[in-house]
N, C-alpha and C positions, 0 to 999 in steps of 0.2 A: 338515276331514272326518275323522271318527273311523275307526279301523281297523275293517274289517268281516270277517265270517267267510269271505268269498271269498278272503282272503289266505292262508288255511290250505290252499287247494288247491295252492299252489306249494310249492317246497322251503322248509323252515323256515330262517330266518336263523341260528337257534341251536337245536341239539338237545341236551337233557340226557337221557342214557340211563342210568337206574338208578344214579345217582351216589351215592357215599358221600363225605362231606367231613369234615375235622377237622384236628387238629394232632398231630404226633408219633405218627402211626399210630392215634390214638384218634378214633373217629368221633363227631361231634356230630349228624349227620343221615345217614340212609341211605335208599335207595330213591327218590331224587329223579328225577322224570321229567317233562319238559315240552318241547314244541315252541314256539318263539317265532317268530312270523311277521315277514317284512319290514314295516317301518312300524308295528309294534305297540309300545305302551307297556306294559311288563310289570313289575308290582310284586312285590317279595319282602317279605313281612311275617311277623310272628310275635312270640312272646314275647321279652322281653329275654334275651339270651344263647342264643337258639335256633339261631344259626348263619347269620343273614342276611348279615352282612358277610363271614363265612367263605365262603359260597357265591359271593358276588360276587368275592372275591379268588381263589377257585379257578377261576372262569369266565375270568378274565383272566390266569391263569398265575402269580399271585403265590404261590399255595399249590398243592402237588401234589394231584391227585385220588387218593383212597384206593381207589376201586373204580368201575367203569363208565367212561363217556367223555362228553366234551363236544365238539361239533362246531360249526364256523362254516361255513355254506354247504357242508355235506357233508364238510368236511375237519377233522381234529383240529387243535386249536391247537398250534403248535410255536413257542415263544418263542425257540428257538435258531436259527430260520430267519433268515439274514442277507439274504434276498432282498428285503426291504422292510419298511415299517412295519407294526405290527399293524393288524387291521381295526377297531379300536375306540379310543375315547377314554375317559378316566376323570376324573370329578370326585370327588375324595376329600372326606370329611366336613368337614374343616377348610379345604378349598380348596387347601392345600399350595402356595400361591404362594411364590416366592422373594422374601423381604422386601427383599433388596438390589438387586433388579431392578425396572425400570419395568414397567408392564403390557405395553408393546410388546415388551420383552425377554423377558418371561415367555412370551408367545404365540409368539415367534420361536424359542424354545429347542428345542421338538420338531422344528421344521423344520431347524435347524442340526444336530441329532443325526442326522438321517436324510438330510443333504446334499440338502435339498429346494430346488431352483432356486438362483438367484444371490442375493446379499445384497439387491439392490434389489427383486427379485420377492418375496423373503421378507418384507421390510418392508411392501410393498404388500398382501400377502396377510394379514399380521398385523393391519394397520389395518382391512382388510375384516372380519376375524373379530370384532374389537372392536366395530365398527359393527353387525355382525349381532346382537350381544347387547345393543345399546343403550348402548354406551360410546364413541361417537365424541367426539374432543376430550379424552379422558382418557389417551391413549397414554403420556404422559411422567410420569404420576403413579405413586406407589409404593403397594403394598398397604396400608401403615399409614395412608395418607391417605384411605382409602375407608370407606364404611359397609359393614356386613356383607353387605347385598344386592348392592352393587357388587362386592365381592370375589368373591362366588359367581358373578356374571356374568363377571368376568374369568377365573376358573378354568374356566368353561364355554367361553369363547372359546379358551383353551389346549387344552381337550379336543377342540375342533373343528379344531385347527390342521392336522391331516393328512388332513382330509376323510374321517373314519371312516364306516363303514356302521352302526356300533353305538355308542351312548353308554351308559356305565355311570355311574350317579349314586348315591353312598353318602350317604344322609340329606342331600339338598341343602338342605332347609329348616331344618336344625338351627341354632339360634341366631338365627333371623330372626324379626322381628315379623310378625304376621298379614298386614299389607299387603304387606311385602316377599316373604313366602312366596307369597302369591297371585300377585303379579307374576312371580315365578320360575316358578310353574306355567304361567302363560300363555305365558311365553317358551319353555318346554319344548314346549308344544303347538304353538306357531308354528314352531319348528324342525323338529318331526316332520312337520308338514303341509307346510312349505316345502321341506324337504330330503329327505323320504321316509326319514328315518333311524329305525332301531330304537332304542328306549330301554329299558334295564333299570334299575329304580330300587329301592333299598332305602329304605323309609320307615316311620315309625310314625304319620305324620300322616293322620288320617282324611279331612280336607278335601282334601288333595292326592290321596289314594287315590281318592276318589269323583270328583274333578274331572278327573283326567288318565289314570288307569290303565284300559286296555282289559280286562286280566285281572290276577289276583293269584295268587300261590302262598303258602299259609300254612304256615309251618314250626312244628311243635309241639315246644317245648323239653323237655317231659316225656316224650313218646312217641318223640322223636328221629327223626321222619319227617314228611313233609308230610301234611296232613289235608284240604286243600281246594285246588282249582284252578278258576278261573272268573272271571267278571265280578263285581266287588264288589256291584253293584246286584242281581245274581241271587243270589249266595251269602247275602246278608243275609236273604233270604226262604226260600231253598230248601236251604241246607246242613243236613244231618242231624247236624252236629257243633255242640254247644252252645257250645263254646269259640270256634269261629269266629264264630258269630252274636253272642256277647257282645263279641268284639273289634270287630266291625263296628258295634255299637250302643252302645259304651261312652260314658258320660256325660263332660261337661266339654269336649266338642269343639265348635268353631264350625261345625258342619255337621249338618244334619238329613237323614235318609234321603230325605224327600220332595223336598228341594231338590237333593240330589245325584243322584238317579236320573234318567237321561236320559229 
């Protein structure tokens, strides 16, 4: 079941309030504002170098926000809080699995860092997470032994290790062949539908954008502020910004508007 407008009547899972983001005090994007609902798949898209990954890193506390604020369930994110694990999991663009660890050890690592249950319970939970992403029976394999798609699934299992309410995915389809990319999209949808989890995804893939995103935020790298917020299938027809429409209809993609529109 796709996310519906009724979800916006509740408190947003994430609120971005007039945020400015960047490095070393230099803003690359200003005036970012969006409410992301529980259970929504929200895509961050835009030009190359427009600040998509910078926004994601700011949202999870890896970079300081320059102006404005970002809240999770009505509270500002405080990464210095030692009271428990963060409310989110992250899948980095390259997967970032530890090459010297088995898949089971990779998934167990966040649990060990946060003293989650006893060793036997951690192992059982890690095995369950790997099965959840379609990797049962691969627990003792190493990342180097896997295909690109399987590594992304293993990294996704690790991102789910602490039962987060939000998943952040940075270019999850990067480096994957079209079939593996489509399978990963279907997995993301099934996780959202099955777990009720909120997903924030940075992507440049049109097929993924139309297939799984409920809404998208377009970051303009020349203007240094967002220029569109809404459902991709709506914006491609209704946006008054030519750059946004061009982005959503660019050639060379394995996705047609008629096929992608719900």
